[in-house]
N, C-alpha and C positions, 0 to 999 in steps of 0.2 A: 733840341730836344736835350734831356737829360741823361740819356742811358738807355738800350734797349731793354724793352721789360722781361725780367724772365725772374722767375720762383727763387727767390735769390737764397731762401734757408731749403732747398730740398737740394740738399747738395750730399752725395754718397759716399763713401771709403769703398774703391774698387779695387778689386780682389787680384787684377790682374791685366800688366799690361799689355799683354798679349794677344793673338788671334781669336778669337773661340775655339780652334780645330787646336791648340797648343796645349799642353798640360800648365795647371795652376798652379803657381805658390804667393807666401803671400804677396800682397802691392797696396801703398795708398797712393791712390790717385783722385782727386774730383772733377766728380761725371755730373754736370745738369740732368736734372730730373726733367726734361721739360724737349720741346722738337723734337721726340727721337723717332728710327724709322719705321711708324704704324703706315698699317694698309691705307689708300685714300680710303676706303669707305667713313673709317678711324680720325680720318684728319680733324672734320668740324667738334667732334666727341671732346678729340682728345685739345684743342684751339678753346673751347669753352670750360675746358674743367679746367684748364692750367688760370684761363685768366680770373677765375672763381680762387683760384686757391694763392693769389696775389700773395692779400695780407696773413698770411697763418703762415704757424711756425709748422717744420719739423724735421725730423731726424733720420739718416737712414746709415745701413751698413750692410755692404758688399756682401753679397753669398760664398766669395769664396774667402773671405776676412770670416765670418760665419765657422764654413769648414774647417778655418784653421785651427780656431781655435775652441770648438765642441762642436765634434762634425754629428752629434747626437740631440743633445737637446738646443736648439736653435733660440729658447730662449734665455739660457744662459749667456753661451754671448751674444745677444743683443743688448743687455741691459747692461753690461759693463763700457757698453761703445758706441748707447744713443743717448742723449739725454732727455728727461723727461721720465722715462723711469725711475720708481719707486724702490730701491732695495731696502728690506727691514728684515732686522733682524735674528739670525736665526736661519735666513733662508740663504743665503750667500752663496752656497756649497755650488759643485758642478749639476747635481741630480735635481735643483730648482730653478726656480723663475717664474716669477707673475709677470704679469701685464698693465699694472697700478700707471696711470699715467697722471702724475699731478694731482689726483684725489685722494683723499681717505675716505672718503664714503661712500668707498664702493667694493668688491672681492675682484676686481680687474674689469681691465677694458673690451670690448668685444674683439672679435681678427675680422681679417677682410682679406677675400685672395683675389688677383689682377682687379681692383678697383667695384669688384661686387659688394650689392650690399652685406655688412656685419652679422656676424653671428656669434653664441657661443656656444659651446662644446665640452662636453662633462669632462672633469678632468683627472687627469691620474689620484689614487689615493695611495697610503702606509708608506713611500718608498719606491725608488729608482726613477732612471730618467724621469722628465717631464717633458711635453712640447716636442715629438716624435714624430707629428702627422707627417709632415713634407718633409721626404728626403732632403738632406743640407746638400746634395751634389744639386740638386732641383733650382734651387734656390738662386733666381738674377739680385734683389733685394728686398732687404723688409725696411720698411718704414714706421717710424714713432713720429703718425701725424699727432701733432699739440691742438689742445684747448678742444671745446667743444666740435662734435660734428656731425649732429642728427639730423640737419638737412641733406648732407650728402647718404650718409651710411645709416640713420638711424636707432635703434636701440644699444644699450651699454652704450653711451658716448659720452660721458658724463666728461672724463678727461681727456679722450682724444677714441686713435683707432689705431689696433698694431695692422699694415698692410702687408702685408708678401705678395713681390713680384716672383711668378715664376717663369722660368727660361720656355723660349719659345725658338722652334723648329726653324723658323724661316733665318734662322741666322747661322745656319751649319748648312754644312755639306757631308752629305756622307758620312755620318759622325760618330766616333765611337770609345766612352773612353771608361777604364776602370779604376778604383782609389779604393786601398787598402791600408787601414791602419791597423796598429797593436800596441799597446800599452802594458806598462806593469800593473797595473789594477786588474790583469787578468782578463781584459778585453779584447774583440779582434773586429774590424768595425768594416765593411764591406757593401760598397756603393758604384754602381753602375749607370753608364746615360747610350743611348743612343737617337742621333736624329737628323731629319735631312728634311730638303724641301723640294719642289716643284715648281713648274709656274701656277699649276691650281690648286696645288697642297701641299702641305707641311708636318710635321710628325714632331716630339717629342716624349721621349718616354725614361724615367729611373726609378732607379731600385733601391734598396739597402736591406742589411742585415749585422742584426750588433746579437753578441753572443759574449755576455758577462759573466764570467766563472766568479765569484767573490767571492764566496764559502766561508761570509762572517767579516769579511774587511769590504768597507763598515759595519759595524755589527749587527745593522738591523738588513743584511742583504745576503740574500744566500745565491740568486740569480737575477739576470733578465736578459730575456731575447725580444728585440725587434723586428718584426718583418713589416717593409712596406713597397708602395709601389705607385706609380704617378703614371698617368699620361695625359698632352696633351694636346689637340688635332684643330689644326688649322683649314678653314676648305674656301676659298676663293672662287664662290659659286660664281663672281663675275668681276668687270672692272668694277663698278660700285657695289658689291654685296661679299661680306665674308662671315661666315661662321667659325663662330671657336668651342672646344668640347675638351672637357674638363674630367678628368675621373680620379681620384687616389683612393687608395684603402691604406691602412695602418692599424698591424696586430701587437701589442705591448701587452710582453708576459713576466714583470717580474714576481721573484720567489720572495717575499720577505722574512725577516723572525723579527719575531712576537713571543714574549714571554717565556724563547727558550724553544717558541713551535715557528712549524716554515710554512707561512702562509701564502697561498697563491692568489694572485691580482690579474685580470682580465680585463683591459682596454680595446674596445674595438670600434676602427672608426672608419667612414667611407663618404665620402664629398662627392658631387656629382653636378655638373653644371654644360650650360648649352647658353651661349648670346649670338644672335645674329648681327651685324650694324649693314646698314643701306642707306650712303649717300645719293639725296635728290639731286643736287648742285654741289657746288661746291662753295653753298651757306648754309644745308640743312641738309641734316640723317638725320637718324634713328636705331636706336636699340631694343630688342628684347632680349629677352634672355629671364630663366631659370635656374634657382639653385635649390639643390639638397643637399643636405649635414644630418647622418646619424652615427653617435658614437654613446657605447655601452660600459659603463666602470661596474665589475660586480668583482669582490668581496668575499666568497662565501662565509670563513671564517667568522667575520663579523654582520654577516646577514646583508650587505648592503648592495643593490644595486640600481642603479640610478643609469639612468637615459636624460639628453638630451637631442632631440633632432628638429630640424626646420626644413618648412618646405617655403621657397619664396618666388613668384613670380615679379614680375619689372618691365615697363616699357617707358624710357624716353625720348622726345624728340629734343634734338639741337639745333640750335641758330645763332649764324655771325655773319653780322654783316655791317658792311658800313653806313653808319645813318648822315656821315657829313664826310667833310674833308676834315682829317685830324680826328675824327670822332666813332668809334667801332663799339656795336654792343654785340657782345656774345651772351647767349641763355638757354637754358635748358627748360621743360616742361614736363615730368613723371606722374607716371604711376605705380605705387608697389603692394603686394596682397603676401602678409607674412605669418605663418602657422608655427608653433614651437608649441613640443608636447616634450615636457617634463615629470616626466615617475621618476617618484624614488622610495627604496627597500621597499616596495609591494604596499605601501600606505601612499602614497602622494600620487595622482594620476590625473594629471593637469594637461589643462589646452590651453593656446593664449593667441588669439586674432588681432591681427590689426593689418587697421588699412592704410594708406597714404597717398596723400596730393606734396607734390611736390614743386620747387622753383627756384633754378640758383642763375644770376643775371649779373652783366657786369661790364660796366663801361670802360672803354679805352678812352686817354684823352692824350691826342699827340703821341703816338707811343709811349707813354711816359707814366700817368697819372691812370691808374686801376681805382675804381670803385665798383663795391661787389655788395648785392642785398640777394642775401636767401630765403626762401618763407617752406617752411611745410608743416603740412596738418594730418596729425593723425588723429585712428580714433580706434579704440582696445576693446576688446569683449575677454574676461575670464571663464574660463570652464573648471572648477574646482570641485576637484574628490576625493577624498580624502579617507581609507577604511572603506571603501565604497560607497560611503553617502556623497550627495553630491552636499555641497556647501555652499549658503546664503555667498548671492555677490557683495561683498563687502568695496567695491574699486570707489575706490573716490571720487574722481575724473576718469571719465571714458575717452578722453581728449585733451589734449594737449597741443598748441603752436609753438613749433620751433623757429630760431630765426639768427642771420647771421646778418654782418652789414660789417665794412672791412674799406680798407682806402692805403696803399700804397704809393708811394713818390719817390723817383731818384731826386737827392736836393743837389749831388753831384755824381759823374761821370760814373762812378765809382761806389758813391753813398748811397746805400735806399732805407727809406723809413717807414714803417707799416705799424697799423693802428686795426683792431677787434673789437666788437662784442660778437660772444660766438653761443650757443644753445647746446647740452646733449639733453638728451634721455635716458634713461633706466630703468627696466622695467623689473628688475632687483629677482629676478623669479628663484634666486637660491635661497629667500627668505625663507620659504617653503619644508617644513622640517630644519631645516639649519635653526630654526627661534621656538621647533614644536607646531602645536596648531592655534598657537598665541597670535602670529598674522591676522586670522579670523574672526580673533576675539572683538567682539561688538564694542566693549567698553573702552577697545584702544582707538587708537586712528584709522583702522580701519586697514585698507590697501591702497598704498600712494605710489604714482610713479613719481621714482625721483626724477626732481630738473635739477639743471647747472646752467648756470649763465660764466663765462669768461670774457673777465674783460685784458687785454694783453696790445702792449707796447712794441715793438722792438726797431732795430736798425741793423744793416746790412752794410758790413766797409768791406769790397774787394780792392785787391791788388794783383801787379803780373805772378806772385810768387801765392797766392792764398786769400784766406776773408779772416774776417770775424766777424760773429753773428749775437747779438745780445737780445735777449726777451725777459719782459717782465711782463707778471700776470697777476691777476687774482678770480678766485674760482671758489661761486657759494651754490652750494648742492643743497637742495630743500625738497624735504620728505623721504629723507636716509632713516629707517628701520632702525628703534632701539629697544630693546628689549627690560622693560622695568614695569616690577611687581605683577607679572603675570601678565601681565598686556605687552603692547606693542606701540609704541609713542612714535611719532614724526618728529624729525629735529633736523637742524641745520647743521652745517658741516661750512666753515670757512677758510677756506685758506690760500694763502698766497706763497712767489717763489721766484725768482729769481736764476736765468740760465745764460750761460756760455759756452760757444762751438768754436775752434779754430781748427783750421788748415792753413800750413806753410809750408814749403819747399826750402829749406833751409841752404842744401846747396844740390846739386844735377846729380845726387847720390842718395841724397838725406831728406826725409820728409818727414814730417811729424805733424797728428791731430790728435785734439784736445775737448776735454768739454767741464763742466762746473754744473754746478746744480745743488742752491742751496734754499729751502723752505724757510721763508722769513717767518709766518703765521699758520699758524691751524688753532681756529676754535672751532664747540660744539656748541648748538643754541640750543634749550627746548621749549617748546611751543609756550610755554608761560613765564620765557624771556630767562628761565636760568641758567647760566654757565656753567657749561662742564666739562671744558678745560678738550684735551685728548680720549673723552669717553665718550666713545661714536657705539659701538652696540650694543653690548654689555654693560649694564651697570655693573661696576667693581673690574673693568679692565678699561684697560687705557693702551692708546696708540703709539708707538713707537715714531717718533719723530727724526731722519736724518738729519744734522746739521747739517751738514757739510757733503758734495759729493766729487769728485774728480776721477777724470778720465785720460787717459797718454797714451798712442799708439809714436813705435821709431819705427819708422824699415830708413833698411841701411841697405844699398844695394852694391856689396865688396868688390864684382865684378860683375859681365851682362851673364851671369848665369849663374853668381850666389848670392843668394839676398839674406839680411840681419833682419832680425826683430822682434819688439817686443810691445804688450800690451801691459797694462796695469791701470786696477781700480783703488781708489783710497775714501776710507767714511772714515771722518772725524769722531762719528759719535754717534750715538742716539738720546734723544729725551725723551722721555712720557709724563703728560703733568695729570694727574687724577684730576678725577670731579671736586675733589675735596681739597688742591692747589698740592697736593704732595708730587714730590717728582721722583722717579727713578731713571738713571743716567747707567747707559750701555756703551763702551767702550768700540773706540772703529773697530778696524780690519784693512790688512792691505792685501790686495793680490795680485798677484804679477804672472804673468807668462812670457817666457821667450823661446823662440826658432830659428830655425833657420831654412831653407829653404835652398835646393839644386837641381837647375835644369839641367843633367846632364846632354841631354838632347833637347831638339824644341816641341820632342812628342815623349818624353820621357824625367820626370822629374823625381825626385826624391825629398823627402822634409824630415826634423826633427825639431822635437816643443817641447818642453816643460813646463808642466798646469802648475802651477801655484806653489812657485818655488820657494816661495816666504814658508812654507809648511801652513798655512794656514787653517786653521780646524773651527775654528769659533763663531768667526764672521758677525759680530758684534753681539752675543748672544749673553756672555754675562755683564753680569752686573758692575758696575765701577766697586772694584775695590774688595768684589769674591775671588776666590780661587777661578781658575778657568778646569774644565772640564773637557781634553782631549781625549777622553778613553772614548776607544772605538769608533774614532771616526778618521775616515778619508785624507790624507793627505797630501803632501808631492805626489805626483805620476809623471810619469815619464812615456812620451809616445816619440813611433818614429811610424813615414808613411813615403809611400808613393803613389804618383799617381801617372798613367799611363794611356796614352791616346794613339789612337788606331786610326 
């Protein structure tokens, strides 16, 4: 045997080395996302999922790291600390943060909560903080699962999935905590959590309140209020059965300044989920569940009213059994139904119904070699209504086969290689309205489901004090919508890249983690074979491609109670190649945060942070050679905070 099978790339940055009941400060520790303490009813499912993901790449960031870097906008903290996310120019400030993973032919990956089927939400518009739906205090970890993920997660998985794991009351006893943060940007942030567990039950509840009084600094923002709450409840129905229930409510209300006027935006979000796991034996279990999401964004001054609502029900059977000495099979078979309602500006009222059969399987040989194979078949149905009139069904394909094949093998005790080919698909419901009514133009390409295929090779090298992970990938997206001459055509987008992650314990007091991402190629091809480079969605516009993206975190424990930390991100610049081969280059940028934490007592910690130490305001938006216009933009911000645990 070359080494115990683990998910070598599923290593997160832990935010604390303390027990759960103590106050948290920034701290880097490697934690394996395998073999976690789950209820007996979930053990078979966990084994099947872990084995199937052996050949895949993922980056994780712990919730307390998120909380220290940006307690309001989780996406901002995630993109600067997880490899795979594409940071595009002009969107690098604290308020934004997209979910584009590896791929340029989409507008962001879907999200998953606690491993449930993936979904999309109606995004924030106009200004202010985005990604507020889950209080950061409630986040256990967020993972960027890279490469096509259709087999397990479904829609919106061209380049990967962003998966958030929420804390569980199973790990707390009579726990209460409050976090308070204030900043020189005239912000006050309050978060709280309570959690407890008994033999047959557990609960975790959290809430947050942000009040920002910006008064035109930055110049496009007057104020913002965010109110949110979350509850996660577990019921051990029996020794072999567990139910889990989740409820989330979020209210984000930015008042933005546009053309000298204050305009109000309201974003309301709700998520509800229920799952039941039951173990038939040590080798067999089942999970059934339902997920409901509602999000609505209204901006009355611009007559915008946008809803994305999801209704998902699913059931999966899991089997883990030895086939012979040194040979184990892990697999699942599942059924999923998803309905998505998409309403836009009182013009579009669309419903998308998807039914899927899926299976994920793996063989483990001598506790080392893992071979995986997954298959999903999804049937699609559209009901499109524009301005009150039902539209003809131009859906080019009403079904899609998705697949995944992979292998991983430890060639030495601490050296594991992996390879995979995996597909994703994207409904791309955002094209309705963003392309006018052209997406329904029969003279165009109709309505395509975007399909992606990713080939990847990777290696993970571990040692006593850390690990190094390298991944090389290439992804093709087919069916990406492109507006051209008042019609929609479907194009192919090819991209490839290199990703590197590192964790090392330099001394007993100093730890470091780092990441690097390089996009090696981006090419768009029309149906007639014409190459249009980075011109993907609209004729005359080109995508800015980052050349090199670096991130670095250092954590120094000065004493047992005082730690100093730094987190930096550096982009060397961007290049946009138009269809006519003309090139627009943009400058890179550096973002640097420094912080300190002092655990005055085991249950009381104080924190200080300098956000954006270099006072960056442009974030790659300026074309090379042109003067930088940073007027009216928010730069350096100082934070003070405290964590109190009762």
